[in-house]
N, C-alpha and C positions, 0 to 999 in steps of 0.2 A: 504494500500500500504506500501511497505517497503522503508526505507530511504537508504541513501548512506552507504555502508559497510554492508548492510544486503542483503539477509536474513540469511546468515550463522551465524552471530553474535546472532540473535534472536533465531535461532534453538539451538545453543550451550547453550544459557541461559536456554532454556527449559530442556535440558539434565542435566545441572548443578542444576536446581531446583529439578529435580527428585533425583539426587544424594544427595542433602541436606536432602530430606525426607528419603532416604535409611540410611544415617548416623544417623538420628534421631531415626529411628526404631531400628537400631543396638544398639544405646545407651540405648534405652528403654529395649531392650532384655537383654543387659548386666546387667542392674540394676535389672531386674527380676531374673536373674540367681544368682546374689550375695545374694539374700534372700534364696538360696537353695530350689527352688520350687519342686525339685524331691528328693525323698529318696529311695535309692536302698539298698536292704537287700539280704541275701542269705540263702539257706538251704542246708544241707549236706546229701547226700544219705548215710544211715547207712551201706549199703553193699559195694558199690563201692568207697565210700568216695569222689565222685565227688561233685563239688559245683555248684549249680544253683543260679544265680543272678536273682532277679525279682524286679519289680517296686512296692515298698511298699506304697508309698504315692505320691501325685502330687497336686500342686495348679493349679487352672484354669488359662489358658492363658489370660492376661488382654485384655479386649475389646478395649482398647485404641490403640492396635497394628493395627487393621484393617483400621481405617481412615487414618493413616499415610501411610499404604500400598497402599490404594486406590489413594491417592494423587500422589504417585510416579508412579503408573501405568498410571494414566491419563496424566501426563506430558510426559511420554515416548510415549504413543499412539498418543497424539495430535501432537507431534513433527513430526510424519510421515505425518499426514494430512497437516500440515503447509508447509512441504517440497514440497508436490505436489501443494499446492496453489501457492508457489513461482515459481514453474516451469510453471504453467499456466499463471502467470503474464507476463512471457517473451515469452509465446507461443501465444495462441489464446484465451485471456480471455473472449471475447464476444461470443465464440463459444460453451460455456458450462455453464450450470446453476451452481450457487454457491453450491446448494445442492448436485451436482454430483462431487464436487471436494474433493477427499479423497484418501488416500493410499489404494489400493484395496486388502487388506489382507482378506482372507476368510478361514473358517474352513471346507473347502470342497476340491473338486478336481480341477485340472487344468481347466476343462471346466467351473466350477463355477467361478473361478478366471477370466477367459476370459470374461464371461458374465458380471460380475460386472465391469470390467475395461473398457468395451465398452462405458460406460456412461461418463467416464472422458477423453478418448482419443482425442475427437475433440479439446480439449483445449491445448493439449500437442504437442511439437515438436517430430519428430520421434526419435531423440537421447534420449529424456526423456522417451518415451515409451519403447525403447530398454533397457534402464538402469533399469527401474522398472520391466520389464519382466525378466531380468537377476537375480533379487532378488528372483523370484519365491516364493512369500509368500502364499503358499497353502499347503495342506496336501500332503506329498510325494514330495514336491519341495525342492530345496536347502534352501529356507527361511521358512521352516515349523515352526521354532521357533517363527516367527512373529505371527503365529496362537495362540500360547500360550499367548502371550501378549494381543492379541485382545480379546480372550475369557475371560481372567482374568479381563480385563478392562470392558467388557460387563457385567460380573457378578457383578462387583463393582457398575456399574451405575444403575443396576436394583435391587440391594439389599442394605439394610441399612448397613450391615457389610459383608465383605468377610471372610468366616470362615477359620481358620487355626487350626492346631492341633500339638501335640507333636510327635516327631519322634526320634527313637533310631537309631543312625547312626554309632556308632563304640565304641571301647574300647581300652585301652592301650594294647600293644602287649603282648602276652604270651611269656614265655621263649623260646619255640621252634620257634616262629615266629621271635623273635629278633635274634636268632641264624641264621635262614635261611637268613634274610636280611643282617646280618653282613657278613656271608660267601659270599653272592652274591656281596657285595660292598667292600669286603676286609677290614672290620673295626671291632672294638670290639663291642660285643653285648651290653655293658653298654651304648653305645652312643644312643641306641634306647629305653632306659628305659621309656622315656616319650612320645614315638611316638605312634600314634593311628593306629589301624587296622580297616578299614571300615567294617561295617556290611552289608552283601549283601545276601538277600534283607533287606532293612530297615524294622523296625517294626513301623507301624503307622496305625491308630491313637493309641497312647500309652494309655493304661488303667491300673488302679491299679490292680496288680496281674499278669500282663504280665511277662512271663519269657524272659529274655534278652539274657542270655548266660549260657551254661553249660561247666564247665572246669574240665577235669580229675584231679585226685589227684596229679599227677606228675606235673601239670601245675599251681596248686593253688599258688597264691601270695596274700599277704595282700596289701591293698591300691590300688586295681584295680580302674581305673577311667573309666567313661562311658560318651560318647558324646551324649547329648540330644539336639535336634534342634527343630525349628518350621518349619512346612511344610504346603503347600497348601492342604486344604481339598476339594477344588473344583476349577474349573470344572474338569471333568474326564481327559481332555487332560494334565493338569498340576498337578493332584493329587499326593501328595507325594513328590513333588520337594521342596527342602529347600528354604525358602522364601528369606532370605537376599542374599544368593549366586545367586539365580535365578535373582533377581532384579539387582544385580551388573553386571551379564553377559548381561542382556537385555540393560542396560545403555551403556555398551561397544558396543553392537551391533548397537544400534541406532546412537550413536556418529560416529561409523565407517561408516555407510551407508550415513549419511548426508555429511560427508567429501568426500566420494567417489563421491556423486552427485555434490558437489561443484568443485572438481578437474576436473570433466568431463565438467564443464562449463554449467551445467543445470540450474543454477540460473541467468545466464547472457545472 
């Protein structure tokens, strides 16, 4: 049972614990990058004089990243289940089995969601049912992103380590790109010398020898910088998504929905 001032306080603590894990992972990754784990070289076409940059060497991603990632995912996913538990406590707690109290996120259709949610509904007030339905946490629903969280957490629960890989995500702007952005914004191109241009699509998983970018002779500059990130290697629903940025967005999403539930009076 929750005490006075709860359950919102307890749910927020869950999200904050997840954010601590995210910050820990970010610090670990920053330390990894300081050791220059990726070496990028280039080769010049003798005819066109264009320059092609490629991944010349790469260190393995530390296995220590995955347990930290798993802890963050577990805290975020369990926060949703705890929110539903709190709603049941002010609803009809004796009308539903404890094993049926969970946030009904599914990696399937709206019909799959409705079928799963039926087990929990007897313990909930109608306003709580309406609020959870409005989230639409199923494939094709407004809350499809919750499916990403659920699948990632399920993989982590059933595997020793959730695999992640390197991803090439962008490079410093070429002269023509800086000029275009400067003209559009009415600024001097030099203001964008250290700005990055996203690589679309990203290249992942990164392997030694992968060609990252080919630059025509007219655009060749020294000291080109490349943005290498870590991305989810599984499951398919989240494959290729940047790890830290995704976790941050998920934490914002979970925090937002529990405050929405609280403002709607669903915990009281």
